[in-house]
C-alpha positions as CSV (number, residue, x, y, z in Angstrom):
1,M,23.2,-8.0,-12.9
2,N,21.1,-4.8,-13.1
3,Q,17.6,-4.9,-14.4
4,F,15.7,-2.0,-15.9
5,Y,11.9,-1.5,-15.8
6,T,9.6,1.0,-17.6
7,P,6.1,0.2,-16.3
8,F,5.2,3.8,-17.3
9,G,7.3,6.9,-18.3
10,P,10.2,7.0,-15.8
11,L,12.9,4.4,-15.7
12,L,13.5,2.2,-12.6
13,M,16.6,0.1,-12.0
14,R,17.0,-3.0,-9.8
15,G,20.4,-4.0,-8.6
16,V,22.0,-6.0,-5.7
17,L,24.2,-4.9,-2.9
18,S,27.7,-6.5,-2.7
19,D,28.3,-8.7,0.4
20,N,30.8,-6.2,1.7
21,V,28.6,-3.2,1.5
22,F,25.6,-5.1,2.8
23,D,27.7,-6.1,5.9
24,I,28.8,-2.5,6.5
25,L,25.3,-1.1,6.2
26,L,23.9,-3.8,8.6
27,K,26.6,-3.2,11.1
28,V,26.3,0.6,11.1
29,S,22.5,0.5,11.2
30,N,22.5,-1.8,14.2
31,S,25.2,0.3,16.0
32,T,23.2,3.5,15.3
33,R,19.9,2.1,16.6
34,Y,18.5,3.8,19.7
35,N,20.9,6.7,19.3
36,M,18.4,9.6,19.5
37,D,21.1,12.1,18.4
38,Q,20.8,10.4,15.0
39,D,16.9,10.4,14.9
40,F,16.0,11.4,11.4
41,R,12.2,10.9,11.5
42,N,11.3,14.6,11.3
43,H,13.0,14.7,7.9
44,L,11.0,11.7,6.6
45,A,7.4,11.0,5.4
46,G,7.3,7.6,7.1
47,N,4.9,6.9,9.9
48,I,7.4,4.8,11.8
49,A,8.9,4.6,15.2
50,E,12.6,4.3,14.2
51,G,14.5,6.1,11.4
52,Y,18.1,7.1,11.9
53,A,20.8,9.0,9.9
54,L,23.9,6.9,9.6
55,K,27.5,7.8,10.4
56,F,30.3,5.9,8.9
57,T,34.1,5.7,9.5
58,S,36.0,7.3,6.6
59,S,36.9,3.8,5.3
60,E,33.3,2.6,5.5
61,Q,32.0,5.8,3.8
62,S,34.4,5.4,1.0
63,T,33.4,1.8,0.3
64,V,29.6,2.5,0.6
65,H,29.7,5.8,-1.5
66,D,31.8,4.2,-4.2
67,E,29.2,1.4,-4.7
68,F,26.2,3.6,-4.5
69,I,27.6,6.2,-6.9
70,N,28.5,3.5,-9.4
71,L,24.9,2.3,-9.3
72,A,23.7,5.9,-9.8
73,K,26.1,6.3,-12.8
74,T,24.8,3.1,-14.3
75,Y,21.2,4.3,-13.9
76,M,22.0,7.7,-15.5
77,T,23.9,6.0,-18.4
78,E,20.9,3.7,-19.2
79,S,18.5,6.7,-18.8
80,K,20.6,8.6,-21.4
81,I,20.6,5.6,-23.8
82,R,16.8,5.3,-23.5
83,R,16.4,9.1,-23.8
84,K,14.8,9.2,-20.4
85,I,17.1,12.0,-19.1
86,K,16.7,15.7,-19.6
87,K,19.5,17.6,-21.3
88,F,19.2,20.5,-18.8
89,G,19.0,20.8,-15.1
90,R,20.9,17.6,-14.3
91,P,24.6,17.0,-13.3
92,K,26.9,15.2,-15.7
93,I,27.2,11.5,-15.0
94,Q,30.7,11.8,-13.7
95,D,29.7,14.5,-11.3
96,V,26.8,12.8,-9.5
97,Q,27.1,12.7,-5.7
98,I,25.2,11.5,-2.6
99,V,23.1,13.9,-0.7
100,E,23.9,13.3,3.0
101,P,22.9,11.5,5.0
102,I,22.2,7.9,4.1
103,W,19.4,6.8,6.5
104,V,17.9,3.6,7.8
105,N,14.3,2.7,8.6
106,F,13.3,-0.1,11.0
107,M,9.8,-0.8,9.9
108,K,7.4,-2.8,12.1
109,H,3.9,-4.2,11.6
110,G,1.2,-1.5,11.2
111,E,3.7,1.2,10.1
112,W,3.8,2.7,6.7
113,N,5.2,5.3,4.3
114,P,2.6,7.5,2.7
115,S,2.9,8.7,-0.9
116,H,5.8,11.1,-1.2
117,F,8.8,12.1,-3.2
118,H,12.4,13.0,-2.4
119,A,15.0,15.8,-2.9
120,G,17.8,15.5,-5.4
121,I,17.5,13.9,-8.8
122,I,17.8,10.2,-8.1
123,S,16.6,8.2,-5.1
124,F,17.8,4.9,-3.8
125,V,16.4,2.2,-1.5
126,A,18.0,-1.0,-0.4
127,Y,16.8,-3.8,1.9
128,L,18.9,-5.2,4.7
129,K,16.3,-7.4,6.3
130,V,13.1,-8.8,4.8
131,P,11.4,-11.5,6.8
132,K,9.7,-14.2,4.7
133,E,6.5,-13.7,6.7
134,I,5.7,-10.5,4.8
135,S,5.6,-12.2,1.3
136,Q,3.7,-15.1,2.9
137,E,1.1,-12.7,4.2
138,N,0.3,-11.7,0.7
139,L,-0.1,-15.3,-0.4
140,E,-1.8,-16.8,2.7
141,A,-3.4,-14.3,4.9
142,E,-7.2,-14.0,4.5
143,H,-7.2,-10.2,4.2
144,C,-4.8,-10.5,1.2
145,K,-6.1,-13.7,-0.4
146,V,-9.5,-12.1,-1.0
147,S,-8.0,-8.9,-2.5
148,N,-7.4,-8.4,-6.2
149,Q,-4.3,-6.3,-5.2
150,P,-2.5,-7.9,-2.2
151,T,0.0,-5.3,-1.2
152,A,1.1,-6.0,2.4
153,G,4.6,-4.5,2.9
154,K,5.1,-3.7,-0.8
155,I,6.6,-0.6,-2.2
156,Q,4.6,1.1,-4.9
157,W,5.6,3.7,-7.5
158,T,2.9,5.8,-9.2
159,Y,3.0,7.9,-12.3
160,G,0.6,9.4,-14.9
161,E,-3.2,9.4,-15.5
162,S,-5.5,6.4,-15.3
163,I,-6.4,5.7,-18.9
164,H,-7.2,2.6,-20.9
165,F,-4.2,0.4,-22.0
166,S,-1.8,2.1,-19.6
167,E,-0.6,1.3,-16.1
168,T,-0.2,4.0,-13.4
169,Y,1.5,2.0,-10.6
170,F,4.2,-0.5,-10.2
171,N,4.3,-2.8,-7.1
172,Q,7.3,-4.8,-5.8
173,T,7.8,-7.1,-2.8
174,P,11.1,-6.1,-1.2
175,V,13.9,-8.7,-1.3
176,E,16.9,-8.7,1.0
177,K,20.0,-7.1,-0.7
178,D,17.9,-5.7,-3.5
179,V,18.5,-2.1,-4.6
180,W,16.1,0.2,-6.4
181,L,17.0,3.5,-8.1
182,F,14.4,5.9,-9.6
183,P,13.8,9.6,-10.2
184,S,13.6,11.4,-6.9
185,D,10.4,13.2,-7.8
186,L,8.6,10.0,-8.7
187,K,5.9,9.4,-6.1
188,H,6.2,6.2,-4.1
189,M,4.8,4.7,-1.0
190,V,5.2,1.6,1.3
191,Y,2.1,-0.3,2.4
192,P,1.8,-1.6,6.0
193,Y,1.8,-5.3,6.9
194,K,0.3,-7.2,9.8
195,S,3.0,-9.9,10.4
196,Q,4.8,-9.5,13.7
197,V,8.2,-8.9,12.1
198,E,10.6,-6.1,11.4
199,R,11.9,-5.0,8.0
200,V,15.1,-2.9,7.6
201,S,15.7,-0.6,4.6
202,I,18.4,1.9,3.7
203,S,17.7,5.1,1.6
204,C,19.6,8.0,0.1
205,N,19.4,10.6,-2.7
206,F,21.8,11.8,-5.3
207,K,22.4,15.2,-6.8
């Protein structure tokens, strides 16, 4: 079941990958790893050692694209209902398509994604591997326990001015198989973590 959030102006959607698409993404991500012909880091804001553009077979691409585009259409439909979508400068819901490529990030301890935004009109992030040590770090590690905003490994979206009775950021701890969709020009970032583990995420944009 998709969930919708409006912590500030823009709409965010949380969904879940199907088992079939999850398995395809994990398989292709692992088979692409270490292939430097697919190195995609110079197109990305992330301060990470491994980010790759993914290549699918025609059958895999059809399955993945169908699911991703259906999620984007759901997001656009809900945005229209909530009057969160501009009447001009956007494609019709039935015309939305993926901006190639879909890419994967293998994020390790100490790496991070600084505040940035994407191309296109809608951005997408999904999580293929999220070790429990990252969420435990926020609850148990001394550097997080003493903080009034423990954010190890969290994704954060920011929007608007800091004023009374209004929030300007929205933090979420990634969960395996979770999908998030949001406006591509909404600024977001990913905080580093200290746990000696690796997290794997997939991203793409729509136009």
